[in-house]
C-alpha positions, 0 to 999 in steps of 0.5 A: 325239582322242576315240579316243586320250583314251578309250584312255588313260583305259581304260589308266589304269583298267586300271593302277588295277585291277591296283594294287588287285588287287596290294594285295588279294592280298598273301598275308597271312593273319589268323586268330583264334588257334585258328580256320581262317577267314582274316579278313584285311581283315574284322571280328571281333566278340565279346562282352566276357565281363565288365568285367575285362581279357581277351585276344584273340589273332590269328595273322598268317601270312606267305605272301608268298614272302619274309621280313618285319619287320612292325609293328602300327598300332592305330587306335581308331575308337570307344571308350567312355570309360574303356576301355583296351587293350594289345598284345603282338606277337612271333614265334610261336616266342617263348616270352615272347609277344613284346614287350608294350606297355601302355595307357600306352605306346600313348598316341597314336591311331593308335599304331604299334609301335616300329621299333627293332632291339631289338623288330623280328623276322623272319617268314620265308615260311610263319611267323607272328607272334602279336598278342595284344590286351588289352581292359579295359572300364570298369566300368559303362561299357557300349557298343561298342568298335571297333579297327583293327589294320594290318599295316605294313612301316614304320609307314606302308605299310599291307599288311593289317588286321583290325578288332575290335569288342567289345560290353559290354552293360548288358542282360546281367546279371552271373551268379554261377558257381553259377547257371550249369549246363553239361552235356557229353555223352556223355563220353567221346565218339567222334563228337560231344558235346552242350553244354547250358547254362542260367542265361546267354544266351550264353557264349564257348567255348574248347576246348584239348588237354592241352598247352594248344593251342587247338582251337576258339573260338566264341560260344555263343548256344544249345545246341551239338552239336560234331563231335569225330570228327576229334580224336585220342583224349585229354583236352581241356578246354572253357573257358566264359566268361560275362559277370559270371562266372568261367570254368568248365572241363569235362574232355572225354575223346575215345575212338575 
């Protein structure tokens, strides 16, 4: 009897491992827009550029082998008092960015995007949806906000997720644009470009091409050397955002 019981136990453990593996290998890929790293099931941490509302876009890629009509469930895990958030969700080809929901519409926790045919859309295998998150910190309410976004098939069956953690730090003093110095050299550039800045401890960098496509996005905490040898010759724009300051744009010419 003991031997039979042991074999049954091992059999059920084996089935459990298979079920967990099936969930973990769902072939849904989640990127921060403009980046290549798959952060499916992981956490994206960032610094709030200021107390003004800002957007965080994600790409939700369907590599499952079949079409899907996904919905998004947002869960506020810990939010400072007064902070609000909104969300847009649509197919990557949608010129309007999909359907957007205001903080007033997302008035439950957790909240799930509607399942009506007027807002559902199909993501075929190899295609992706755009999830644009808008975060609006409360002025002078510093702290850390933690959100989780589930990809669901019916609002209940959770297929994948990504966490967003936003830090809005009181220790970072607002800085006027005129106090920030940014140097981009050499410009034009062939192989690499050096970015040097003073007047602020850290800032967000976004590089876009002449058509507005995001090439890269990262948080700068020190001077940075960026490889541009793989980029096509042309004009690019470096957009810098620092806490308490308006965005600063520098034009970069890549010439091979």
